[in-house]
DODRENLUM-79006 format. One record per residue: residue number from 1; residue in three letters; x, y, z of N, C-alpha, C, O in turn. Coordinates in nm, 3 decimals. Layout:
DODRENLUM-79006
> NUM,ALA,X,Y,Z,X,Y,Z,X,Y,Z,X,Y,Z
...
end
This chain:
DODRENLUM-79006
> 1,MET,12.099,12.149,3.167,12.087,12.258,3.260,12.038,12.382,3.186,12.089,12.416,3.079
> 2,SER,11.939,12.447,3.242,11.877,12.563,3.182,11.962,12.688,3.207,12.019,12.703,3.315
> 3,PRO,11.970,12.778,3.107,12.048,12.900,3.128,11.984,12.986,3.237,11.863,12.974,3.260
> 4,PRO,12.060,13.071,3.305,12.004,13.154,3.410,11.898,13.248,3.353,11.909,13.296,3.240
> 5,ARG,11.797,13.273,3.433,11.686,13.359,3.390,11.686,13.488,3.470,11.735,13.494,3.583
> 6,SER,11.629,13.592,3.410,11.619,13.721,3.476,11.473,13.756,3.495,11.387,13.668,3.487
> 7,PRO,11.442,13.882,3.521,11.303,13.920,3.547,11.208,13.871,3.440,11.245,13.859,3.323
> 8,ARG,11.086,13.842,3.481,10.985,13.786,3.392,10.924,13.892,3.302,10.912,14.009,3.338
> 9,LEU,10.886,13.847,3.182,10.809,13.933,3.094,10.667,13.941,3.148,10.620,13.845,3.209
> 10,PRO,10.598,14.053,3.128,10.457,14.056,3.166,10.383,13.949,3.087,10.415,13.924,2.970
> 11,ALA,10.284,13.885,3.150,10.212,13.776,3.085,10.151,13.820,2.953,10.138,13.738,2.862
> 12,GLU,10.113,13.947,2.941,10.049,13.992,2.819,10.149,14.031,2.710,10.109,14.061,2.597
> 13,ALA,10.275,14.032,2.741,10.376,14.069,2.642,10.377,13.968,2.529,10.385,13.847,2.553
> 14,GLU,10.370,14.016,2.410,10.369,13.928,2.293,10.502,13.943,2.221,10.528,14.046,2.159
> 15,PRO,10.587,13.841,2.227,10.714,13.850,2.158,10.695,13.853,2.007,10.595,13.804,1.954
> 16,LYS,10.789,13.908,1.943,10.786,13.915,1.798,10.844,13.786,1.739,10.918,13.712,1.805
> 17,ALA,10.809,13.763,1.617,10.868,13.651,1.545,10.978,13.707,1.457,10.972,13.822,1.412
> 18,ARG,11.078,13.627,1.434,11.186,13.670,1.346,11.178,13.591,1.217,11.198,13.470,1.217
> 19,PRO,11.148,13.660,1.105,11.151,13.589,0.978,11.296,13.555,0.945,11.387,13.632,0.975
> 20,THR,11.315,13.442,0.884,11.452,13.398,0.857,11.486,13.390,0.710,11.596,13.348,0.675
> 21,GLY,11.394,13.428,0.622,11.426,13.430,0.480,11.382,13.306,0.405,11.332,13.210,0.463
> 22,GLU,11.403,13.310,0.275,11.365,13.201,0.184,11.429,13.069,0.224,11.550,13.062,0.243
> 23,GLY,11.349,12.964,0.236,11.401,12.832,0.267,11.444,12.814,0.412,11.509,12.715,0.446
> 24,THR,11.408,12.909,0.497,11.445,12.898,0.637,11.320,12.896,0.723,11.208,12.899,0.672
> 25,ASN,11.340,12.892,0.852,11.229,12.876,0.945,11.203,13.004,1.023,11.297,13.071,1.067
> 26,GLU,11.075,13.039,1.041,11.040,13.149,1.128,11.034,13.096,1.270,11.000,12.980,1.294
> 27,PHE,11.068,13.183,1.365,11.065,13.141,1.505,11.030,13.259,1.593,11.055,13.374,1.557
> 28,ARG,10.972,13.231,1.707,10.943,13.335,1.805,11.075,13.374,1.872,11.162,13.290,1.892
> 29,THR,11.088,13.502,1.905,11.211,13.549,1.967,11.208,13.541,2.119,11.311,13.561,2.184
> 30,ALA,11.092,13.512,2.177,11.076,13.493,2.321,10.946,13.417,2.344,10.858,13.418,2.258
> 31,PRO,10.933,13.351,2.458,10.808,13.279,2.486,10.690,13.375,2.493,10.702,13.485,2.546
> 32,CYS,10.577,13.333,2.439,10.456,13.415,2.448,10.403,13.411,2.592,10.451,13.334,2.674
> 33,GLY,10.306,13.493,2.620,10.253,13.506,2.756,10.197,13.379,2.816,10.196,13.363,2.938
> 34,LYS,10.149,13.288,2.733,10.091,13.164,2.784,10.168,13.041,2.737,10.113,12.931,2.731
> 35,CYS,10.294,13.059,2.704,10.377,12.948,2.658,10.380,12.837,2.763,10.406,12.865,2.880
> 36,PRO,10.353,12.713,2.725,10.353,12.604,2.824,10.491,12.578,2.884,10.501,12.512,2.988
> 37,TRP,10.596,12.627,2.822,10.731,12.606,2.875,10.763,12.702,2.989,10.860,12.681,3.061
> 38,ARG,10.681,12.806,3.007,10.700,12.899,3.119,10.660,12.829,3.249,10.557,12.761,3.252
> 39,VAL,10.738,12.844,3.353,10.702,12.780,3.480,10.579,12.846,3.542,10.514,12.785,3.628
> 40,ASP,10.545,12.969,3.501,10.427,13.035,3.555,10.302,13.012,3.469,10.199,13.075,3.492
> 41,ALA,10.310,12.923,3.370,10.196,12.897,3.281,10.089,12.814,3.351,10.119,12.729,3.434
> 42,ASP,9.966,12.841,3.315,9.854,12.759,3.361,9.842,12.643,3.263,9.781,12.655,3.157
> 43,LEU,9.900,12.531,3.300,9.904,12.415,3.211,9.772,12.342,3.203,9.757,12.252,3.121
> 44,THR,9.675,12.378,3.287,9.542,12.317,3.278,9.469,12.365,3.152,9.369,12.305,3.112
> 45,GLU,9.517,12.473,3.091,9.457,12.524,2.968,9.496,12.441,2.846,9.439,12.458,2.738
> 46,PHE,9.593,12.352,2.862,9.640,12.270,2.751,9.580,12.131,2.762,9.567,12.075,2.871
> 47,THR,9.544,12.076,2.647,9.477,11.946,2.643,9.578,11.830,2.647,9.698,11.849,2.632
> 48,ASP,9.524,11.712,2.667,9.608,11.593,2.661,9.669,11.579,2.521,9.782,11.531,2.507
> 49,GLU,9.596,11.620,2.418,9.649,11.615,2.281,9.767,11.711,2.265,9.864,11.680,2.196
> 50,ASP,9.759,11.828,2.328,9.872,11.921,2.326,9.996,11.855,2.388,10.106,11.868,2.335
> 51,MET,9.975,11.785,2.498,10.087,11.719,2.565,10.140,11.602,2.480,10.259,11.575,2.479
> 52,ALA,10.049,11.535,2.409,10.090,11.426,2.320,10.176,11.480,2.206,10.270,11.413,2.162
> 53,ARG,10.143,11.601,2.156,10.225,11.662,2.050,10.366,11.689,2.101,10.464,11.664,2.030
> 54,LEU,10.376,11.740,2.223,10.508,11.764,2.282,10.585,11.632,2.294,10.706,11.627,2.268
> 55,ASP,10.514,11.527,2.334,10.579,11.397,2.348,10.627,11.344,2.213,10.735,11.286,2.204
> 56,ARG,10.546,11.364,2.107,10.588,11.319,1.973,10.714,11.395,1.929,10.805,11.336,1.870
> 57,ALA,10.718,11.523,1.956,10.837,11.602,1.919,10.959,11.556,1.998,11.071,11.566,1.949
> 58,GLN,10.937,11.507,2.119,11.046,11.460,2.203,11.118,11.340,2.140,11.231,11.307,2.178
> 59,GLN,11.054,11.275,2.044,11.116,11.160,1.976,11.240,11.202,1.897,11.320,11.117,1.856
> 60,GLY,11.256,11.331,1.875,11.375,11.380,1.803,11.497,11.396,1.891,11.605,11.430,1.843
> 61,VAL,11.482,11.371,2.021,11.593,11.384,2.115,11.661,11.248,2.131,11.595,11.147,2.159
> 62,ALA,11.792,11.247,2.115,11.868,11.122,2.126,11.870,11.072,2.271,11.875,11.151,2.365
> 63,ARG,11.866,10.941,2.286,11.879,10.876,2.417,12.003,10.789,2.414,12.050,10.751,2.306
> 64,ARG,12.055,10.758,2.528,12.175,10.673,2.535,12.155,10.538,2.466,12.250,10.482,2.411
> 65,SER,12.034,10.488,2.470,12.008,10.356,2.412,11.991,10.358,2.261,11.979,10.253,2.199
> 66,ASP,11.991,10.477,2.199,11.973,10.488,2.054,12.099,10.443,1.981,12.201,10.511,1.984
> 67,THR,12.089,10.328,1.916,12.206,10.276,1.844,12.171,10.224,1.705,12.261,10.203,1.624
> 68,SER,12.045,10.204,1.676,12.008,10.142,1.549,11.973,10.247,1.443,11.955,10.364,1.474
> 69,SER,11.964,10.200,1.319,11.922,10.290,1.211,11.776,10.330,1.230,11.736,10.438,1.187
> 70,ASP,11.696,10.244,1.293,11.557,10.280,1.323,11.552,10.398,1.419,11.465,10.485,1.406
> 71,ASP,11.644,10.402,1.515,11.650,10.515,1.608,11.682,10.644,1.534,11.625,10.749,1.562
> 72,ALA,11.773,10.635,1.439,11.812,10.753,1.361,11.694,10.803,1.278,11.671,10.923,1.268
> 73,VAL,11.619,10.711,1.218,11.503,10.749,1.138,11.398,10.814,1.228,11.340,10.916,1.191
> 74,ARG,11.374,10.757,1.345,11.277,10.813,1.440,11.316,10.956,1.477,11.232,11.046,1.477
> 75,MET,11.443,10.976,1.508,11.486,11.110,1.549,11.475,11.210,1.433,11.428,11.322,1.453
> 76,ARG,11.518,11.170,1.314,11.515,11.263,1.199,11.373,11.298,1.158,11.350,11.407,1.106
> 77,SER,11.277,11.209,1.182,11.140,11.234,1.138,11.053,11.297,1.246,10.934,11.321,1.223
> 78,ALA,11.108,11.324,1.361,11.029,11.384,1.470,10.988,11.526,1.432,11.065,11.600,1.371
> 79,PRO,10.866,11.564,1.469,10.821,11.701,1.438,10.889,11.805,1.527,10.942,11.773,1.634
> 80,ARG,10.886,11.927,1.481,10.929,12.040,1.562,10.802,12.108,1.614,10.694,12.084,1.561
> 81,MET,10.814,12.191,1.716,10.696,12.250,1.779,10.676,12.396,1.740,10.764,12.480,1.758
> 82,ALA,10.560,12.423,1.687,10.521,12.561,1.658,10.459,12.622,1.783,10.414,12.551,1.873
> 83,CYS,10.456,12.753,1.787,10.389,12.824,1.896,10.241,12.785,1.894,10.180,12.778,1.788
> 84,HIS,10.185,12.760,2.012,10.046,12.717,2.020,9.949,12.826,1.973,9.834,12.797,1.943
> 85,ARG,9.995,12.951,1.967,9.908,13.060,1.922,9.895,13.067,1.770,9.799,13.125,1.719
> 86,ASP,9.989,13.009,1.698,9.984,13.014,1.552,9.885,12.910,1.500,9.881,12.797,1.548
> 87,GLN,9.807,12.951,1.403,9.706,12.865,1.344,9.734,12.845,1.195,9.788,12.935,1.130
> 88,PRO,9.700,12.729,1.140,9.731,12.700,0.999,9.680,12.804,0.900,9.745,12.828,0.798
> 89,ASP,9.565,12.866,0.929,9.510,12.963,0.834,9.547,13.107,0.869,9.493,13.201,0.810
> 90,GLY,9.637,13.126,0.965,9.678,13.260,1.008,9.794,13.312,0.926,9.845,13.243,0.838
> 91,PRO,9.837,13.435,0.956,9.947,13.496,0.881,10.081,13.427,0.905,10.171,13.435,0.821
> 92,HIS,10.095,13.360,1.017,10.219,13.287,1.050,10.181,13.145,1.091,10.172,13.116,1.210
> 93,PRO,10.159,13.056,0.994,10.110,12.925,1.028,10.210,12.835,1.102,10.170,12.735,1.162
> 94,PHE,10.338,12.869,1.099,10.433,12.779,1.164,10.556,12.855,1.210,10.660,12.854,1.143
> 95,ARG,10.544,12.922,1.325,10.661,12.984,1.386,10.704,12.894,1.500,10.623,12.860,1.587
> 96,LEU,10.828,12.855,1.500,10.876,12.765,1.604,10.865,12.832,1.740,10.892,12.951,1.755
> 97,CYS,10.825,12.753,1.839,10.805,12.800,1.977,10.940,12.833,2.040,11.030,12.749,2.041
> 98,ALA,10.953,12.954,2.093,11.080,12.997,2.154,11.113,12.915,2.278,11.228,12.878,2.299
> 99,GLY,11.013,12.887,2.362,11.037,12.809,2.483,11.083,12.668,2.450,11.174,12.615,2.513
> 100,TRP,11.019,12.607,2.352,11.056,12.471,2.310,11.196,12.471,2.249,11.277,12.384,2.280
> 101,LEU,11.223,12.569,2.162,11.356,12.574,2.099,11.466,12.587,2.204,11.569,12.520,2.194
> 102,ALA,11.446,12.675,2.303,11.551,12.697,2.403,11.570,12.578,2.496,11.680,12.554,2.545
> 103,THR,11.463,12.502,2.520,11.470,12.390,2.613,11.506,12.259,2.544,11.596,12.187,2.588
> 104,VAL,11.437,12.228,2.436,11.453,12.099,2.367,11.542,12.112,2.243,11.613,12.018,2.208
> 105,GLY,11.537,12.226,2.179,11.607,12.247,2.051,11.752,12.202,2.045,11.791,12.138,1.948
> 106,PRO,11.834,12.233,2.147,11.975,12.193,2.140,11.996,12.041,2.133,12.102,11.995,2.093
> 107,HIS,11.896,11.964,2.172,11.907,11.818,2.176,11.824,11.749,2.069,11.826,11.626,2.059
> 108,HIS,11.750,11.825,1.991,11.653,11.772,1.894,11.720,11.757,1.757,11.766,11.856,1.700
> 109,MET,11.724,11.637,1.706,11.797,11.607,1.582,11.752,11.694,1.464,11.839,11.752,1.398
> 110,PRO,11.623,11.707,1.432,11.586,11.793,1.319,11.627,11.939,1.339,11.665,12.006,1.243
> 111,VAL,11.621,11.990,1.462,11.665,12.128,1.489,11.815,12.138,1.467,11.864,12.234,1.407
> 112,ARG,11.888,12.040,1.515,12.034,12.041,1.496,12.068,12.036,1.347,12.162,12.102,1.302
> 113,MET,11.993,11.959,1.271,12.016,11.955,1.125,11.985,12.091,1.063,12.058,12.136,0.974
> 114,ASN,11.878,12.158,1.109,11.848,12.294,1.060,11.962,12.389,1.088,11.994,12.474,1.005
> 115,LEU,12.024,12.377,1.204,12.139,12.462,1.237,12.256,12.435,1.143,12.319,12.528,1.093
> 116,ILE,12.284,12.308,1.119,12.394,12.270,1.029,12.368,12.318,0.887,12.459,12.368,0.820
> 117,GLU,12.243,12.304,0.840,12.206,12.345,0.705,12.197,12.497,0.690,12.192,12.547,0.578
> 118,GLY,12.194,12.568,0.801,12.181,12.713,0.796,12.038,12.761,0.776,12.016,12.877,0.743
> 119,THR,11.939,12.673,0.797,11.799,12.712,0.782,11.738,12.760,0.913,11.620,12.795,0.918
> 120,LEU,11.817,12.761,1.018,11.776,12.814,1.147,11.900,12.875,1.211,12.002,12.807,1.224
> 121,PRO,11.894,13.002,1.252,12.013,13.064,1.310,12.037,13.018,1.454,11.945,12.976,1.523
> 122,LEU,12.161,13.026,1.495,12.198,12.984,1.632,12.117,13.055,1.739,12.081,12.994,1.840
> 123,GLU,12.088,13.184,1.719,12.016,13.258,1.823,11.873,13.208,1.844,11.810,13.243,1.945
> 124,ALA,11.819,13.129,1.752,11.687,13.069,1.773,11.693,12.961,1.880,11.598,12.942,1.956
> 125,VAL,11.805,12.889,1.885,11.820,12.776,1.977,11.898,12.815,2.102,11.879,12.758,2.209
> 126,TYR,11.986,12.912,2.086,12.068,12.961,2.198,12.045,13.111,2.214,12.136,13.190,2.192
> 127,PRO,11.922,13.150,2.255,11.890,13.293,2.264,11.946,13.358,2.390,11.987,13.290,2.484
> 128,ASP,11.947,13.489,2.389,11.980,13.565,2.510,11.854,13.564,2.596,11.757,13.632,2.564
> 129,THR,11.855,13.488,2.703,11.735,13.467,2.785,11.730,13.553,2.910,11.648,13.529,2.998
> 130,ARG,11.816,13.652,2.918,11.822,13.732,3.041,11.691,13.802,3.074,11.662,13.825,3.191
> 131,SER,11.612,13.838,2.975,11.484,13.904,3.003,11.365,13.808,2.991,11.250,13.851,2.995
> 132,TRP,11.393,13.681,2.979,11.288,13.581,2.964,11.234,13.537,3.100,11.300,13.551,3.202
> 133,PRO,11.111,13.484,3.099,11.060,13.420,3.221,11.133,13.287,3.241,11.196,13.235,3.148
> 134,GLU,11.125,13.233,3.360,11.185,13.102,3.387,11.110,12.995,3.309,10.987,12.997,3.301
> 135,LEU,11.184,12.902,3.251,11.125,12.793,3.173,11.143,12.660,3.245,11.234,12.643,3.326
> 136,HIS,11.055,12.565,3.212,11.073,12.429,3.260,11.204,12.376,3.203,11.240,12.408,3.090
> 137,ALA,11.274,12.296,3.280,11.405,12.245,3.239,11.394,12.131,3.138,11.490,12.104,3.065
> 138,SER,11.279,12.065,3.132,11.262,11.951,3.043,11.113,11.924,3.022,11.029,11.980,3.092
> 139,LEU,11.083,11.839,2.925,10.945,11.797,2.905,10.894,11.723,3.028,10.780,11.742,3.069
> 140,GLU,10.978,11.640,3.087,10.937,11.568,3.208,10.896,11.665,3.318,10.796,11.643,3.387
> 141,ASP,10.973,11.771,3.336,10.941,11.874,3.436,10.808,11.940,3.403,10.725,11.960,3.492
> 142,LEU,10.787,11.975,3.278,10.662,12.038,3.235,10.543,11.946,3.263,10.442,11.990,3.317
> 143,LEU,10.556,11.818,3.227,10.446,11.723,3.247,10.418,11.698,3.395,10.302,11.684,3.434
> 144,THR,10.521,11.694,3.477,10.503,11.679,3.622,10.427,11.798,3.677,10.336,11.782,3.758
> 145,CYS,10.465,11.917,3.635,10.397,12.038,3.679,10.251,12.037,3.634,10.163,12.076,3.711
> 146,ARG,10.225,11.994,3.512,10.087,11.988,3.463,10.005,11.891,3.546,9.892,11.921,3.584
> 147,ASP,10.061,11.774,3.576,9.990,11.676,3.661,9.956,11.737,3.796,9.845,11.719,3.847
> 148,GLN,10.049,11.809,3.854,10.025,11.874,3.983,9.915,11.978,3.972,9.828,11.987,4.059
> 149,GLN,9.918,12.057,3.865,9.815,12.159,3.847,9.678,12.095,3.822,9.577,12.142,3.874
> 150,MET,9.675,11.989,3.744,9.548,11.923,3.713,9.487,11.860,3.838,9.364,11.850,3.849
> 151,ASN,9.570,11.819,3.931,9.522,11.754,4.052,9.508,11.850,4.171,9.460,11.810,4.277
> 152,ALA,9.550,11.974,4.153,9.540,12.073,4.261,9.396,12.121,4.273,9.325,12.127,4.173
> 153,PRO,9.355,12.154,4.392,9.217,12.201,4.412,9.196,12.342,4.357,9.198,12.440,4.431
> 154,SER,9.175,12.349,4.226,9.128,12.470,4.161,9.216,12.593,4.176,9.165,12.705,4.168
> 155,LEU,9.344,12.578,4.198,9.430,12.695,4.206,9.445,12.762,4.071,9.454,12.885,4.063
> 156,HIS,9.447,12.683,3.966,9.463,12.738,3.832,9.337,12.724,3.748,9.318,12.799,3.651
> 157,ARG,9.252,12.631,3.781,9.139,12.600,3.695,9.030,12.705,3.705,8.981,12.733,3.815
> 158,SER,8.993,12.761,3.593,8.889,12.863,3.591,8.751,12.800,3.576,8.650,12.868,3.597
> 159,ASP,8.745,12.672,3.541,8.616,12.608,3.516,8.558,12.544,3.642,8.453,12.481,3.636
> 160,GLN,8.625,12.559,3.754,8.575,12.502,3.879,8.574,12.610,3.985,8.646,12.709,3.974
> 161,THR,8.492,12.590,4.086,8.495,12.681,4.199,8.533,12.604,4.321,8.493,12.489,4.339
> 162,MET,8.610,12.666,4.407,8.654,12.599,4.528,8.546,12.615,4.634,8.484,12.721,4.646
> 163,THR,8.524,12.511,4.710,8.434,12.518,4.823,8.513,12.485,4.948,8.594,12.392,4.950
> 164,HIS,8.490,12.560,5.051,8.559,12.538,5.177,8.457,12.493,5.281,8.351,12.555,5.296
> 165,GLN,8.488,12.389,5.350,8.398,12.342,5.456,8.429,12.418,5.584,8.545,12.445,5.616
> 166,GLU,8.324,12.449,5.656,8.342,12.514,5.787,8.398,12.414,5.883,8.358,12.297,5.881
> 167,GLU,8.490,12.455,5.967,8.551,12.366,6.067,8.457,12.347,6.184,8.490,12.275,6.278
end
């Protein structure tokens, strides 16, 4: 269950990143204006490869059927998600995505290990979201919304124009 949300940030608002010190992880303190975890995001701007990355990171979330040592290895080796705005050659090549951390982080084995090790503070995974925009409740919810947007007649797509037939 997602924490209650309050008024939305303006789409252009750029949240700050919080440096966490030597041997720790940097993370965004709020979702960026185009974060795919925002329910108001235009998910048609994200590629199938972007969605595949989210799915690979989802491998770090435990399932009821996970009982073998192979399951444990899969979960421990799952990637974490950086903000889509950060680039490898930029000043912040890997800041963890605030929307992903708040939604998936509490259930993601590598994130939980970072919390235990002290390399990620609790507020990164359990932030005060009262001023945040509403987020998708799960990856499944995000993917369903993207499918709907991709199949909708140009409500979000900027690369197409809508044509209306006269009645």
